[in-house]
C-alpha positions as a printed Julia matrix, in Angstrom:
74×3 Matrix{Float64}:
 -41.81  -125.14  37.82
 -39.7   -123.06  35.33
 -36.58  -124.44  34.22
 -33.4   -122.15  34.04
 -29.82  -123.29  32.79
 -27.45  -123.13  35.52
 -25.12  -120.84  33.63
 -28.0   -118.46  32.81
 -28.78  -117.97  36.17
 -25.62  -116.59  37.4
 -24.74  -114.84  34.47
 -28.42  -113.29  35.15
 -27.43  -112.52  38.39
 -24.79  -110.09  38.12
 -26.51  -108.68  35.01
 -30.4   -108.19  35.86
 -31.48  -104.93  38.38
 -34.26  -105.23  40.74
 -37.1   -103.99  38.9
 -39.06  -102.19  42.03
 -38.6   -101.77  45.87
 -36.61  -100.04  47.63
 -33.68  -101.25  45.92
 -34.89  -100.59  42.51
 -32.09  -100.53  39.41
 -29.65  -102.3   42.54
 -27.72  -104.99  40.41
 -29.45  -108.3   41.95
 -26.28  -109.64  43.28
 -25.2   -105.9   44.78
 -28.46  -105.86  47.68
 -27.63  -106.68  51.18
 -28.58  -109.68  52.43
 -30.97  -108.33  55.37
 -33.13  -107.22  51.89
 -33.14  -111.05  50.57
 -34.02  -111.65  53.99
 -37.14  -109.34  54.26
 -38.26  -110.99  50.54
 -37.93  -114.17  51.86
 -40.46  -113.92  54.66
 -42.57  -111.85  52.38
 -42.23  -115.17  49.67
 -40.28  -114.96  46.76
 -41.72  -114.21  43.68
 -43.2   -116.78  41.27
 -41.53  -117.25  37.96
 -37.25  -116.16  36.67
 -37.2   -112.76  39.15
 -38.27  -115.46  42.24
 -35.53  -117.74  41.21
 -33.21  -115.01  41.11
 -33.1   -113.91  44.24
 -34.18  -117.15  45.86
 -30.34  -117.88  44.06
 -28.79  -114.81  45.2
 -30.0   -115.37  48.85
 -28.74  -118.81  49.12
 -24.82  -117.5   47.74
 -24.8   -114.6   50.22
 -26.22  -116.21  53.02
 -23.53  -119.12  52.88
 -20.76  -116.5   52.0
 -19.9   -117.34  48.46
 -20.61  -113.75  46.87
 -16.56  -114.52  45.65
 -18.62  -117.59  43.02
 -19.93  -114.07  40.99
 -16.68  -112.45  40.82
 -15.61  -113.56  37.59
 -19.11  -113.17  35.94
 -19.06  -109.35  36.63
 -16.02  -109.34  33.7
 -17.56  -111.64  31.08
């Protein structure tokens, strides 16, 4: 398993754009939950992108989007 710093992961969610697919070039934090659910059913990719997508999925699933708001201004 790849070890990523929690702060690094959260910051990357507001800075990283989806590299492919229907939402290519969309910030991960702005991806709709239905698309994240679809990716989950397909299986999250391995590596850093998979960790990021799984993290943003869990954040949105649990209604915690507001946690990312202050990070958008850093």
